[in-house]
C-alpha positions as CSV (number, residue, x, y, z in Angstrom):
1,M,21.7,-5.5,18.6
2,S,22.0,-4.3,15.0
3,V,25.2,-2.5,13.9
4,T,25.7,0.4,11.6
5,T,29.6,0.4,11.7
6,F,31.4,-2.8,10.8
7,A,34.5,-3.8,12.7
8,P,37.4,-5.3,10.6
9,A,37.9,-9.1,10.6
10,T,34.6,-9.8,12.2
11,Y,31.7,-12.1,11.3
12,Y,28.1,-11.0,11.5
13,A,24.6,-12.5,11.2
14,A,22.7,-10.3,8.8
15,V,19.4,-9.7,7.1
16,V,19.5,-8.4,3.5
17,Q,16.9,-7.5,0.9
18,R,16.6,-6.0,-2.5
19,L,15.1,-2.5,-2.6
20,T,14.5,-2.5,-6.4
21,E,10.9,-3.1,-7.4
22,T,11.8,-5.0,-10.6
23,C,13.5,-7.8,-8.6
24,P,11.5,-10.9,-7.7
25,N,13.1,-10.6,-4.2
26,Y,11.9,-7.0,-3.7
27,L,11.5,-6.3,0.0
28,Q,11.9,-10.0,0.9
29,P,14.1,-10.3,4.0
30,I,16.8,-12.9,3.6
31,D,18.9,-14.2,6.5
32,V,22.7,-14.4,6.0
33,P,24.1,-16.6,8.8
34,Q,27.7,-15.5,8.3
35,L,28.7,-12.2,6.7
36,Y,32.4,-11.3,7.0
37,S,33.7,-7.8,7.4
38,N,37.1,-7.4,5.8
39,G,38.8,-4.2,6.9
40,G,35.5,-2.8,8.2
41,T,33.7,-3.3,4.9
42,P,31.2,-6.1,4.9
43,G,31.3,-8.6,2.0
44,G,28.8,-8.2,-0.7
45,V,25.6,-10.3,-0.9
46,Q,24.3,-10.9,-4.4
47,C,20.6,-11.7,-5.2
48,G,20.3,-15.2,-6.6
49,L,17.4,-14.1,-8.9
50,C,18.5,-10.8,-10.4
51,Q,22.3,-11.1,-9.8
52,H,22.5,-7.6,-8.3
53,S,23.8,-6.5,-4.8
54,M,21.4,-6.8,-1.9
55,D,21.1,-4.1,0.8
56,I,22.1,-5.0,4.4
57,M,19.1,-4.1,6.6
58,S,20.6,-5.3,9.9
59,A,23.6,-7.1,11.2
60,T,24.6,-8.6,14.6
61,V,28.1,-9.6,15.7
62,L,28.4,-13.3,16.0
63,D,29.4,-14.4,19.5
64,P,31.4,-16.5,19.6
65,Q,33.2,-15.7,16.3
66,P,33.7,-18.7,14.0
67,E,37.1,-20.3,14.1
68,V,39.2,-19.7,11.0
69,C,41.9,-22.2,10.1
């Protein structure tokens, strides 16, 4: 199930992509296996080619959550 509201202190599996036509990754879905939501705000994902922020297209809560030491 994809989420639109992020819970604080929670890890998600996400799919991100760039929505800017000038980026080589334009509309290319990229899997992010662990995306952390700190205080209900997901961490940013940066494009490795154009160095700009990527847009989160979908996210699913990881179950079980990773253990943090």
